[in-house]
Legacy VTK file of the C-alpha trace (Angstrom):
# vtk DataFile Version 3.0
C-alpha trace
ASCII
DATASET POLYDATA
POINTS 179 float
-18.363 9.865 -7.797
-17.232 6.289 -7.176
-13.518 5.825 -6.451
-11.921 2.396 -6.770
-8.685 1.848 -4.819
-6.775 -0.422 -2.480
-8.521 -1.483 0.737
-9.195 -2.156 3.541
-10.094 1.109 5.249
-6.767 1.041 7.149
-4.740 1.635 3.938
-3.240 4.945 2.831
-5.093 4.577 -0.470
-8.446 4.392 1.272
-7.593 7.433 3.433
-6.557 9.390 0.321
-9.798 8.389 -1.429
-11.827 9.527 1.605
-10.255 12.973 1.309
-11.833 13.275 -2.173
-15.420 12.447 -1.178
-17.696 15.462 -1.501
-21.261 14.197 -1.095
-23.299 11.400 0.437
-23.613 9.807 -3.020
-19.831 9.476 -3.343
-18.402 6.103 -2.408
-15.196 4.077 -2.245
-14.896 0.552 -3.614
-11.956 -1.243 -2.037
-9.875 -4.014 -3.601
-7.549 -6.549 -1.940
-4.751 -5.528 -4.350
-4.081 -3.087 -7.150
-3.667 -6.142 -9.386
-7.297 -7.122 -8.748
-8.409 -3.537 -9.438
-6.542 -3.576 -12.762
-8.095 -6.937 -13.612
-11.556 -5.326 -13.291
-10.744 -2.032 -15.035
-12.829 -2.776 -18.155
-15.997 -2.935 -16.026
-15.343 0.489 -14.442
-16.036 2.740 -17.438
-17.066 6.220 -16.321
-15.852 5.620 -12.777
-12.627 6.690 -11.102
-9.533 4.907 -9.807
-6.974 6.237 -7.362
-3.320 5.179 -7.444
-0.315 6.363 -5.460
2.741 6.883 -7.648
4.482 4.386 -5.338
2.115 1.621 -6.510
4.040 -1.577 -7.259
2.607 -5.003 -7.890
3.588 -7.774 -5.492
3.225 -10.307 -8.328
4.978 -8.839 -11.353
7.191 -5.976 -12.515
4.347 -3.521 -12.848
3.682 -0.246 -11.102
2.245 3.233 -11.514
4.610 4.132 -14.376
3.618 1.011 -16.333
-0.088 1.648 -15.638
0.188 5.260 -16.768
1.791 4.215 -20.081
-0.187 0.997 -20.542
-3.587 2.686 -20.169
-2.812 6.131 -21.625
-5.612 5.771 -24.158
-8.180 4.277 -21.743
-7.961 6.713 -18.822
-8.022 10.445 -18.197
-5.908 11.918 -15.407
-8.349 14.213 -13.578
-6.477 15.136 -10.408
-2.964 14.941 -8.993
-2.387 15.826 -5.354
0.043 15.292 -2.505
-0.825 13.896 0.899
1.364 12.478 3.626
1.081 8.765 4.089
-0.148 7.620 7.441
2.901 7.247 9.693
4.537 3.850 9.143
6.727 1.827 11.464
9.308 -0.854 10.766
8.590 -3.514 13.371
10.841 -6.293 14.655
9.469 -9.415 16.271
11.916 -10.124 19.115
10.597 -13.715 19.307
10.576 -14.459 15.573
10.438 -18.017 14.233
11.004 -17.203 10.537
14.079 -15.128 9.706
12.157 -13.268 6.987
10.465 -9.927 6.397
7.044 -9.437 4.805
6.352 -6.028 3.280
4.448 -4.210 0.557
6.753 -3.589 -2.447
6.341 0.190 -2.153
8.158 0.095 1.214
11.168 -1.866 -0.084
13.589 1.068 0.139
12.905 1.486 3.869
13.489 -2.190 4.629
16.610 -2.481 2.463
18.217 0.630 3.980
17.438 -0.579 7.497
18.814 -4.097 6.898
21.926 -2.659 5.242
22.493 -0.282 8.165
22.450 -3.133 10.699
24.171 -5.647 8.360
21.216 -8.059 8.486
20.657 -10.473 5.576
17.025 -11.268 6.324
15.145 -12.429 3.221
12.352 -10.078 2.102
8.970 -11.343 0.844
6.223 -9.205 -0.699
2.437 -9.020 -0.546
-0.346 -6.754 -1.817
-0.690 -4.283 1.082
0.964 -3.264 4.325
-1.987 -4.763 6.179
-1.572 -8.143 4.462
2.147 -7.974 5.307
1.280 -7.258 8.963
-1.147 -10.182 9.072
1.433 -12.619 7.622
4.162 -11.228 9.919
2.071 -11.971 13.022
0.660 -15.309 11.848
4.015 -16.751 10.711
6.057 -15.061 13.465
8.347 -13.377 10.944
11.243 -11.118 11.907
10.276 -7.783 10.273
7.443 -5.876 8.648
6.369 -2.319 7.880
2.838 -1.306 8.904
0.845 1.875 9.428
1.459 3.106 12.955
-2.248 3.290 13.855
-2.721 -0.400 12.993
0.425 -1.319 14.935
-0.783 0.522 18.030
-4.125 -1.332 17.960
-2.800 -4.819 17.187
0.773 -5.090 18.497
2.047 -7.922 20.674
4.514 -7.487 23.571
7.308 -9.076 21.498
6.953 -6.429 18.767
9.367 -3.503 18.831
9.423 -0.410 16.616
12.837 0.018 14.992
12.133 2.999 12.704
9.286 5.385 11.804
8.498 6.997 8.422
6.004 9.582 7.174
6.769 10.421 3.536
4.690 12.612 1.273
2.898 10.647 -1.433
1.718 11.857 -4.819
-1.737 10.548 -5.745
-3.306 10.286 -9.197
-7.059 10.137 -9.710
-8.050 8.766 -13.108
-11.400 8.531 -14.843
-11.886 5.369 -16.898
-12.968 6.348 -20.421
-16.369 5.165 -21.615
LINES 1 180
179 0 1 2 3 4 5 6 7 8 9 10 11 12 13 14 15 16 17 18 19 20 21 22 23 24 25 26 27 28 29 30 31 32 33 34 35 36 37 38 39 40 41 42 43 44 45 46 47 48 49 50 51 52 53 54 55 56 57 58 59 60 61 62 63 64 65 66 67 68 69 70 71 72 73 74 75 76 77 78 79 80 81 82 83 84 85 86 87 88 89 90 91 92 93 94 95 96 97 98 99 100 101 102 103 104 105 106 107 108 109 110 111 112 113 114 115 116 117 118 119 120 121 122 123 124 125 126 127 128 129 130 131 132 133 134 135 136 137 138 139 140 141 142 143 144 145 146 147 148 149 150 151 152 153 154 155 156 157 158 159 160 161 162 163 164 165 166 167 168 169 170 171 172 173 174 175 176 177 178
């Protein structure tokens, strides 16, 4: 079985795909975004793709619901399961240069609720994965991001401070691409 999903190996999608591997022949093919995976879907006939129901594109109004309806006649839903996401943390850069946040669209509700709670009008930008958001946050010295806690612990800077922590349950859908 070959499972195509979001990478790199630090993503929740990759961890969920790993939980489905059963033999040495099984493998995971990682993509930089779900958009790029969708772009290549026609070449994946007979293989499998894994999406969280929280999937949302960073580029357009398109997510799991749209995929499920858009491709209803090209895919077969073979497995639905629940798995906690890796713990996530909302991080503030205490020495920020840009008064902006960079997040993955699926984490929008966490950031909006946090900003509303503290009456902060920081502008939110989106990218394809939490890891890409983390990378941009550090490189551009942005004010906020949301990243998996394990990545944060390995790569944090002294000026980074955890404001909130989340560990929601995610529903995952494994599809087989019709031949």
